[in-house]
N, C-alpha and C positions, 0 to 999 in steps of 0.2 A: 479444713481447719489449718493444716500444716502450711498450705500454700498461702493462706492469708497472713500467717505469721512471717513467712519468708518474705513476702512482698513488703510488709511493714518494716522489717529489719533493713531490707535493701533501700527503701525510701528514706529511712532515718540516716543511713550511711551517706546517701547522695546529698541530703540536706546538710549533713555535718561537713562534708567535703566542700560543698559550695560556700558554706558560711565561713570556714577557715580561710578559703582563698580570698574572699572579699574583705575579711577583717584585717588581713595583713597590710592592705593598702591604706587603711583609714588614718593611722597616725602619721604616715608620710605626707598625706594630703594636708593634714592639719598643720604640720611643720612648714610645708611649702607656703601655705596661706599666711601663717604667722610671719615668716621671713619676708613675704611680699609686703605685708603691712608695716613691718619695721623699715623697709626700704622707703616706702611711701611716706612714713612719718619722718624719716631723716631728710627727705626732700622738702616736705612742708615746713619743717622747723629750721631748715637752712644748715643742718649739720653735715650734709653731704654736698660736695661740689658736683658739677655736671659730669665730669669724667669719672668720679667715684661712683655716682649713681648709674651711669651707663655701664660700667664694668660689673657692678653688682647685678643689674638687671640682666646682663648677658649671661652671667654665671647661673642666675636663677632660671632663665629659659633653658639652658643646657641641662640642668637637673630635671626640670619638668619633662623635657623631651626624653631623657633617659628613663624616667619613671614610666612614661607612656610606652616606650619601646619594650621595657621589661614586662609590662602588663599586657602586651599584645597576645600572649598565650593564655591569659586569664588568671595567672597567679604569679606570685613572687617567690622565688627560691630564697633560701637562707643567704646564699652568696649575694644575690641581687639586692636583698633588703639591707645587708651589711654595707654594700657599696654605696647605696643611696644614703644611708644614715651617716657614713663617713663624709660624703660630699656635703650633706646638709650641715654636719658639725663644722666642717671647714668654712662653709659659706657663712654660718652664724658668727664664727670668730672674725671673719672679714668684715661683716656688717658692724659688729661691735667696735672693731679697731678703727674703721673709717668714720663711724659716727662720733668717736671720742678723740679723734686727732684735732689739731688746731686749725684745720682748714674749714672754712664756712662759706655760706652764701652759694646757693645753687646758681643764681645769676642768669638763668634762662627761663622762658615760659615753659611750663611742664604740660605737655599734651598726652601724657601716658595714660595707661589704664589704672584704675584704682580698685574698684570692688567688683 
């Protein structure tokens, strides 16, 4: 009887740890996806020039690679999560600023990835 309770408690702890490790990466993935769509929307609407879009896509790729690198061990530490959120905040501000400046017209055929 004691062994059964001990095994149950250990299983609950393992499941809890696994759940918290995967849950920490969810909001970051959602933010990355949202920023990707904002960049694509800026290209479609002509609010971003070719150089602006190229720079934003480059920054977006760097953040995605950083997230992938941080998740290589299976979890995100508080420091890693804070770094990623800071980078995403800065990138979001850049997207907003470039979409709302007075430069328009993408001017090239867009062959990038969308969804």
